[in-house]
N, C-alpha and C positions, 0 to 999 in steps of 0.2 A: 823366221821359221814358218813354214806353211801350216795351215790348219791340220792337214792330214799327218804331217810329220809330228806336230805337237801332240796329236791324239795317240799316235804310235809310241811316242816317247813316254807319255803319261801312263799308258796301259802296259808298257814293257816291265817285266820283272827283272830284278838284278840278277845277272848271270855271270858276272866277273867281280871278284873281290880282290882288292889290293891290300896286302898285309905287310908284315915287317920285311918281306923279301923285296918289296918295292915294285915299281912299275916295270922294270926290266923282266921280272918273272912272269908277267901276264901279257906282255905286248903281243906275243905270237898267238895266244889264246884269243885276244880281242880281234886280231886280224882274221883268224879262222872263223870266229862267230859272225863277223861282218860279211863273210863270203856267203853265209846262209841266211842272214836276217837283214832287214832294212835298218833297224836300230838296235844298239846294244847298250844296256844300262850297267854302269860300273860303280861299285861302292868303295870308297876309300876309308879303310878302317883306321882307328886312332894310331895303331902301331906304324902305319905307313906314313902318316902325316909328319910326325916328328916336328921339325921346325918349319916345314913347308905348308903352304896353304893348299886346299883342295884344288883351287884354280890352277896353281902352278903345276901340281902333279898331273892334273887332267891335260894340260897343254903338253907336258912332257910325254905322257902316255900316247896322246894323239900323234905326236911326231914319230915316236918309236914304231907305232902300229900302222902308220900311214893312214890314219883315220881322221875324219872331220868331226871336231867337237861341236855338238849342237848346242848344249847348254850344261851349266853346272848349277846345282841347287842343293844347298847344304853340303853334305859329304858324298853326293852322288853326281855322276856325270853321264851324259848321253852322247853317244857317237853314232855317226852314220858312215 
């Protein structure tokens, strides 16, 4: 990750939350936000995780939204 991208990822606020409806419910929203922003930060709530890890859900959401996963940290993922 470039320094510039790392800075943007760090400074970004969470604008998408994945809850019990799962990643399918927010894939379009993530794609729409990426049209307007360089990076989008997504928070995976406990209800969304169930038996899956944040990394697994983050990969799945990236595939659904045709977004590049930059990093996952804790229960948060950053996409570009």
